[in-house]
C-alpha positions as CSV (number, residue, x, y, z in Angstrom):
1,M,15.2,25.0,7.7
2,V,15.3,21.3,6.9
3,T,16.6,19.3,9.8
4,Q,19.0,16.4,9.3
5,E,16.2,13.9,10.3
6,Q,13.8,15.4,7.8
7,R,16.5,15.1,5.1
8,R,17.1,11.5,6.1
9,R,13.4,10.7,5.7
10,Q,13.2,12.5,2.4
11,L,16.2,10.5,1.1
12,A,14.6,7.3,2.3
13,R,11.3,8.0,0.6
14,E,13.1,8.8,-2.7
15,K,15.0,5.5,-2.4
16,F,11.8,3.6,-1.9
17,L,10.3,5.3,-5.0
18,R,13.2,4.3,-7.2
19,Q,13.0,0.7,-6.0
20,Q,9.3,0.5,-6.6
21,Q,9.6,2.0,-10.1
22,R,12.1,-0.8,-11.0
23,R,9.8,-3.4,-9.5
24,T,6.8,-2.1,-11.4
25,A,8.7,-2.3,-14.7
26,A,9.9,-5.8,-14.0
27,R,6.4,-6.9,-13.0
28,R,4.9,-5.5,-16.2
29,K,7.4,-7.4,-18.3
30,S,6.6,-10.6,-16.4
31,H,2.8,-10.0,-16.8
32,T,3.2,-9.6,-20.5
33,R,5.2,-12.8,-20.9
34,N,2.6,-14.8,-18.8
35,T,-0.3,-13.4,-20.8
36,V,1.4,-14.6,-24.1
37,V,2.0,-18.0,-22.7
38,A,-1.6,-18.3,-21.5
39,S,-3.0,-17.3,-24.9
40,V,-0.9,-20.0,-26.5
41,L,-2.4,-22.6,-24.2
42,G,-5.9,-21.3,-24.8
43,V,-6.2,-20.2,-21.2
44,I,-7.4,-16.8,-20.1
45,V,-5.3,-15.6,-17.2
46,V,-7.0,-13.1,-15.0
47,G,-4.8,-11.7,-12.3
48,S,-4.7,-8.8,-10.0
49,V,-1.2,-7.4,-9.2
50,V,-1.7,-5.3,-6.0
51,S,0.5,-3.5,-3.7
52,Y,0.9,-0.2,-2.0
53,A,2.5,2.6,-3.6
54,T,2.7,6.2,-4.2
55,G,5.8,7.7,-5.2
56,V,6.8,6.4,-1.8
57,F,5.5,2.9,-1.6
58,K,4.5,1.3,-4.8
59,D,2.8,-1.8,-5.8
60,D,4.6,-4.7,-4.5
61,G,3.7,-6.8,-7.1
62,K,3.0,-4.3,-3.8
63,K,1.0,1.8,-1.9
64,A,-0.4,1.3,-0.8
65,N,-0.4,0.4,-1.3
66,A,-0.1,1.7,-0.8
67,G,7.0,-3.6,-6.4
68,A,6.5,-7.2,-6.3
69,Q,9.5,-9.3,-5.5
70,V,11.8,-8.0,-2.8
71,T,14.9,-6.5,-4.3
72,P,17.8,-8.9,-3.9
73,S,20.4,-7.8,-1.5
74,A,23.1,-9.1,0.8
75,S,21.9,-10.7,4.0
76,P,22.5,-8.8,7.2
77,T,25.4,-10.0,9.2
78,S,23.3,-11.0,12.2
79,K,19.7,-12.2,12.4
80,A,17.3,-11.9,15.3
81,P,15.7,-15.2,16.5
82,D,12.4,-16.1,14.8
83,P,9.7,-15.1,17.3
84,C,7.0,-17.0,15.6
85,A,5.7,-20.6,15.7
86,K,5.6,-23.2,13.1
87,P,2.8,-22.7,10.5
88,A,-0.3,-24.9,10.8
89,E,-0.5,-27.8,8.4
90,G,-2.2,-27.0,5.1
91,A,-1.6,-25.4,1.7
92,V,-2.6,-22.2,0.0
93,K,-5.7,-22.6,-2.2
94,S,-5.4,-21.7,-5.9
95,L,-8.5,-19.5,-6.4
96,S,-9.4,-16.8,-8.8
97,W,-12.5,-14.9,-9.9
98,K,-13.2,-12.6,-12.9
99,T,-15.4,-10.1,-11.2
100,E,-15.9,-8.5,-7.8
101,P,-18.3,-10.5,-5.6
102,A,-21.9,-9.3,-5.3
103,M,-22.6,-7.2,-2.2
104,S,-23.7,-9.5,0.6
105,I,-22.7,-7.9,3.8
106,D,-25.0,-5.7,5.9
107,K,-23.5,-2.2,5.4
108,S,-25.0,-0.9,8.6
109,A,-23.5,-3.7,10.8
110,D,-20.2,-4.0,12.5
111,Y,-17.7,-6.5,11.3
112,T,-14.4,-7.7,12.7
113,M,-11.4,-9.5,11.1
114,K,-9.0,-11.8,12.9
115,L,-5.7,-12.8,11.5
116,A,-4.7,-16.0,13.3
117,T,-0.9,-15.9,12.5
118,T,2.1,-17.9,13.5
119,C,3.2,-14.9,15.5
120,G,-0.1,-14.3,17.4
121,D,-3.6,-13.2,16.7
122,I,-4.3,-9.8,15.2
123,D,-7.8,-8.5,15.8
124,I,-9.2,-5.7,13.6
125,A,-12.4,-3.6,13.8
126,L,-13.5,-3.1,10.2
127,K,-14.9,0.2,8.8
128,T,-17.9,-1.4,7.1
129,A,-20.0,1.7,6.3
130,A,-17.0,3.7,5.0
131,A,-15.5,0.9,2.9
132,P,-18.3,-1.5,2.1
133,H,-16.7,-2.9,-1.2
134,T,-13.5,-3.7,0.6
135,V,-15.1,-5.3,3.6
136,N,-17.5,-7.3,1.4
137,S,-14.5,-8.6,-0.6
138,F,-12.7,-9.7,2.5
139,D,-15.8,-11.3,3.9
140,F,-16.1,-13.2,0.6
141,L,-12.5,-14.2,0.3
142,A,-12.2,-15.2,3.9
143,G,-15.3,-17.5,3.5
144,K,-13.5,-19.2,0.6
145,G,-10.3,-19.8,2.7
146,F,-8.4,-17.6,0.2
147,F,-6.0,-16.1,2.8
148,D,-5.4,-19.3,4.8
149,H,-1.7,-20.4,5.0
150,T,-0.5,-17.4,3.1
151,K,2.8,-15.6,4.0
152,C,3.1,-12.0,4.8
153,H,5.8,-11.2,2.2
154,R,7.0,-7.7,3.0
155,L,8.1,-5.7,6.0
156,T,9.4,-2.1,6.0
157,T,11.3,-0.7,8.9
158,N,12.7,2.6,7.7
159,G,10.6,5.7,6.9
160,I,7.5,3.7,6.4
161,Y,6.5,1.0,9.0
162,V,4.2,-1.6,7.6
163,L,3.7,-5.4,7.2
164,Q,2.2,-6.4,3.9
165,C,0.1,-9.6,3.5
166,G,-2.7,-11.0,1.4
167,D,-0.8,-12.4,-1.6
168,P,-1.5,-16.1,-2.1
169,Q,1.8,-16.3,-4.1
170,G,3.8,-14.8,-1.4
171,T,5.8,-12.6,-3.8
172,G,3.8,-9.4,-3.9
173,S,2.3,-10.0,-7.4
174,G,-0.7,-12.2,-6.6
175,G,-4.4,-11.4,-6.1
176,P,-8.0,-12.7,-6.4
177,G,-8.3,-12.0,-10.1
178,Y,-10.6,-9.0,-9.7
179,T,-10.2,-5.5,-8.5
180,I,-12.2,-3.3,-6.1
181,P,-12.6,0.5,-5.9
182,D,-10.7,2.8,-3.7
183,E,-12.8,3.9,-0.7
184,N,-12.6,6.1,2.4
185,L,-9.6,8.1,1.2
186,K,-10.9,11.1,3.2
187,D,-10.9,9.2,6.5
188,T,-10.4,11.7,9.3
189,T,-7.6,9.5,10.8
190,L,-5.4,10.3,7.7
191,K,-4.0,13.7,8.8
192,G,-0.9,15.4,7.5
193,G,0.0,12.8,5.1
194,V,0.3,10.1,7.7
195,Y,-1.2,6.7,8.1
196,P,-1.3,6.3,11.9
197,A,-0.1,3.2,13.8
198,G,-3.0,0.7,14.0
199,T,-4.3,1.4,10.4
200,L,-5.3,-1.5,8.1
201,A,-5.2,-0.4,4.5
202,M,-5.4,-1.8,1.0
203,A,-2.4,-2.1,-1.3
204,N,-2.9,-1.0,-4.9
205,Q,-1.1,0.0,-8.1
206,Y,-1.7,3.7,-8.0
207,N,1.2,5.9,-9.2
208,A,1.0,9.4,-7.8
209,Q,3.3,10.8,-10.5
210,T,1.3,9.6,-13.5
211,K,-2.1,9.6,-11.7
212,Q,-2.7,6.1,-13.1
213,G,-3.8,3.0,-11.2
214,R,-6.9,4.1,-9.3
215,N,-9.4,1.4,-8.2
216,T,-6.8,-1.5,-8.4
217,G,-7.1,-3.0,-5.0
218,G,-7.2,-6.8,-4.9
219,S,-6.4,-9.0,-1.8
220,Q,-3.1,-7.5,-0.6
221,F,-3.2,-5.2,2.4
222,F,-0.8,-3.6,4.8
223,L,-0.8,-3.2,8.6
224,V,0.8,0.0,10.0
225,Y,2.6,-0.7,13.2
226,Q,4.1,2.8,13.5
227,D,3.0,6.2,12.1
228,S,4.0,6.3,8.4
229,Q,4.2,9.1,6.0
230,L,2.0,8.2,3.0
231,P,-0.4,10.2,0.9
232,A,-4.1,9.2,1.2
233,D,-4.1,6.9,-1.8
234,Y,-4.8,3.6,-0.1
235,T,-8.1,2.6,1.3
236,P,-8.1,2.6,5.1
237,F,-10.6,-0.1,6.1
238,G,-9.8,-1.2,9.7
239,T,-8.3,-0.4,13.1
240,I,-5.9,-2.8,14.6
241,S,-6.4,-3.8,18.3
242,K,-3.7,-2.9,20.9
243,S,-2.8,-6.6,21.3
244,G,-2.6,-6.8,17.5
245,L,-0.1,-3.9,17.5
246,T,2.0,-5.8,20.0
247,V,2.2,-8.7,17.7
248,L,3.2,-6.5,14.8
249,K,5.9,-4.8,16.8
250,K,7.3,-8.2,17.7
251,I,7.5,-9.1,14.0
252,A,9.1,-5.8,13.2
253,A,11.7,-6.2,16.0
254,A,13.0,-9.4,14.2
255,G,13.8,-7.2,11.1
256,E,13.7,-7.9,7.4
257,S,15.8,-9.9,5.0
258,T,17.8,-7.2,3.2
259,G,19.0,-5.2,6.3
260,Q,18.1,-2.1,4.4
261,G,14.6,-1.5,5.7
262,D,12.5,-3.2,3.0
263,G,12.3,-6.9,2.4
264,A,10.8,-10.2,3.5
265,P,10.3,-10.4,7.3
266,N,12.8,-12.4,9.2
267,A,10.0,-13.7,11.3
268,T,8.0,-16.6,9.8
269,V,4.7,-14.7,9.4
270,V,2.0,-17.0,8.1
271,V,-1.7,-16.3,8.3
272,N,-2.9,-19.7,9.4
273,K,-6.5,-18.5,9.1
274,L,-8.3,-15.2,8.3
275,T,-11.9,-14.8,9.4
276,V,-14.4,-12.0,9.1
277,T,-17.3,-11.9,11.6
278,K,-20.4,-9.9,11.9
279,S,-20.7,-8.5,15.4
């Protein structure tokens, strides 16, 4: 017998799916328009729209992943105080590449990633051997300062509990210009259709209904701060430290902009600097 709580979660997931389908359609229309403009100017526009999606969480730009712009909605009647500090001085770099960077990391070595954010540091142990293309890409992008001064543009607080970052545009539709393959989708931590709290995973454009959009990861990623029901379609490539989870929960406690469980975080979450280090 389906319980009231199970029914509530099912309805929440169905609502997310409808929202993401609308976002995907709008994003495709925008992408087509931009391509036409670029061709007129004689410029080749190479972009990677990434996000997390499934039927549950679709491409934000955004599931998985693991929709681009946040759906407009009325602001909540009350807003929690911003728990984060003022962003460091500096601007997002405008960088793009046509192809995935050549493999340069040591696949047998341990790597860690640090997100120095306005809300606190988030330390992550990377799964190098299981997701070498993903870790190599982040090592490359971090070395170029690609993530520095970027905003974390999406927070979900209902049904799925993640913070999404990594878009230089801050809208959910940006990327590095190239895509990377899906990896590690059979990770033993992904049990029962759940991405456990503490998981770092890639966003992408995969659509579970059409089976289209594999290997479309770019630079956007999501950090799971509470167990979230998602199919194993989004590359898990790191484990967030306990102190990092504390930072994420502080961000989540401040809520999101729509008051409906899916929008821009109320907290001013900016990645002042992202670094990848070989242990």
